[in-house]
C-alpha positions as CSV (number, residue, x, y, z in Angstrom):
1,M,0.0,0.0,0.0
2,K,1.3,3.4,-1.0
3,I,1.5,5.7,2.0
4,D,2.3,9.1,0.5
5,D,1.6,10.8,-2.8
6,R,5.3,11.3,-3.5
7,S,4.8,14.5,-5.6
8,V,2.6,16.1,-3.0
9,A,5.0,15.2,-0.1
10,I,8.0,16.5,-2.0
11,A,6.2,19.7,-2.9
12,L,5.3,20.2,0.8
13,T,8.9,19.4,1.8
14,E,10.1,22.2,-0.5
15,K,7.6,24.6,0.9
16,L,8.7,23.7,4.4
17,K,12.4,24.3,3.5
18,A,11.5,27.8,2.3
19,S,9.7,28.6,5.6
20,L,12.4,27.4,8.0
21,P,13.1,27.7,10.9
22,M,9.8,26.9,12.4
23,K,8.7,26.1,16.0
24,V,7.1,22.7,16.9
25,R,6.2,20.8,20.0
26,P,6.6,17.1,20.7
27,G,3.7,14.8,19.9
28,K,2.8,11.7,21.9
29,Q,5.2,9.4,20.1
30,F,8.2,11.7,20.4
31,L,7.4,12.2,24.1
32,R,7.3,8.4,24.6
33,M,10.7,8.1,22.8
34,L,12.2,10.8,25.1
35,K,10.9,9.0,28.2
36,E,12.3,5.6,27.0
37,K,15.7,7.3,26.6
38,G,15.4,8.6,30.2
39,E,15.3,12.2,29.1
40,I,12.9,14.9,30.3
41,A,9.7,14.7,28.3
42,N,8.0,18.1,28.5
43,P,4.9,18.4,26.1
44,D,5.2,22.2,26.3
45,K,8.8,22.4,25.3
46,E,9.3,24.1,21.9
47,Y,11.8,22.8,19.4
48,E,13.1,24.5,16.3
49,V,13.1,22.7,13.0
50,N,16.4,23.5,11.2
51,S,16.1,21.1,8.3
52,V,13.5,18.9,6.5
53,L,13.8,16.1,4.0
54,Y,11.5,13.6,2.4
55,S,12.6,10.0,3.2
56,G,10.0,8.2,1.1
57,D,7.1,6.0,2.3
58,D,9.2,4.5,5.0
59,G,9.8,7.8,6.9
60,G,7.7,10.5,5.3
61,I,8.8,14.1,5.9
62,S,11.5,14.1,8.6
63,C,12.6,17.1,10.6
64,A,15.9,17.9,12.3
65,L,15.2,19.5,15.7
66,K,17.0,21.4,18.3
67,S,15.5,22.8,21.5
68,D,18.0,25.7,22.0
69,A,21.5,27.0,21.3
70,T,22.9,25.4,24.4
71,D,21.4,22.0,23.8
72,T,23.9,19.5,22.4
73,T,21.3,16.9,21.5
74,A,19.7,17.0,18.0
75,Y,16.8,14.8,16.9
76,V,15.5,13.7,13.5
77,V,11.8,13.0,13.9
78,S,8.9,12.3,11.5
79,I,6.6,15.3,11.2
80,T,3.7,13.0,12.2
81,H,5.3,12.9,15.7
82,L,5.2,16.7,16.1
83,E,2.6,19.3,16.9
84,I,2.7,22.2,14.5
85,D,1.9,25.8,15.6
86,S,-1.5,26.6,14.0
87,N,-0.1,30.2,13.3
88,H,2.4,28.7,10.9
89,P,1.5,29.5,7.2
90,L,1.6,25.8,6.3
91,A,-0.2,24.6,9.4
92,A,-3.3,23.4,7.6
93,E,-1.4,21.6,4.9
94,L,0.9,20.0,7.4
95,K,-2.0,18.8,9.6
96,E,-3.7,17.3,6.6
97,Y,-0.5,15.5,5.6
98,Q,-0.2,14.2,9.2
99,K,-3.8,12.9,9.3
100,Q,-3.5,11.2,5.9
101,R,-0.2,9.6,6.6
102,T,-1.1,8.4,10.1
103,R,-4.4,7.0,8.8
104,K,-2.7,5.1,6.0
105,L,0.0,3.7,8.3
106,F,-2.8,2.5,10.6
107,L,-4.6,0.9,7.7
108,Q,-1.4,-0.7,6.5
109,D,-1.0,-2.4,9.8
110,K,-4.7,-3.6,9.8
111,G,-4.8,-5.1,6.3
112,G,-7.7,-6.9,4.8
113,F,-10.9,-5.4,3.3
114,A,-10.8,-2.3,5.6
115,K,-7.4,-1.4,4.2
116,E,-8.6,-1.4,0.6
117,F,-12.0,0.2,1.4
118,L,-10.8,3.0,3.7
119,A,-7.6,3.9,2.0
120,N,-9.2,6.1,-0.6
121,Q,-11.6,8.0,1.7
122,S,-10.6,11.4,2.9
123,V,-10.5,12.6,6.5
124,K,-12.4,15.8,7.4
125,S,-10.4,18.6,8.9
126,K,-11.4,20.3,12.2
127,K,-11.1,24.0,12.7
128,R,-8.4,24.7,15.2
129,S,-7.7,27.8,17.3
130,S,-4.6,29.9,16.7
131,G,-1.2,29.3,18.2
132,F,-0.1,26.8,20.8
133,G,-3.0,26.5,23.2
134,K,-4.2,30.0,22.4
């Protein structure tokens, strides 16, 4: 099963590169990974995306993150594991990409009739408030 529309994902990656740096917050999966490594997992901590690349269906759009100038640890995380500031100019496109990718990965794990039937149905977007928690 094809996860991403490659041309759409590459175009979105190029738009992201043009709008860097951008602020993000960790999503559930990224927080879980931080806890497993024994690091402090703060859901309110902001990270700065310095670089993005498209790593195909296997990884999707990946982001290189740093929390601040004094932090020596850098992370490369799938954009599906991040929360995007709704004030960012590409927020709506990124959230749609995240929903579609997450949904297709879920269906890929399920298999069977549901996989084929639900793969082509779109997900409705919800209207979000502006900013992080604003």
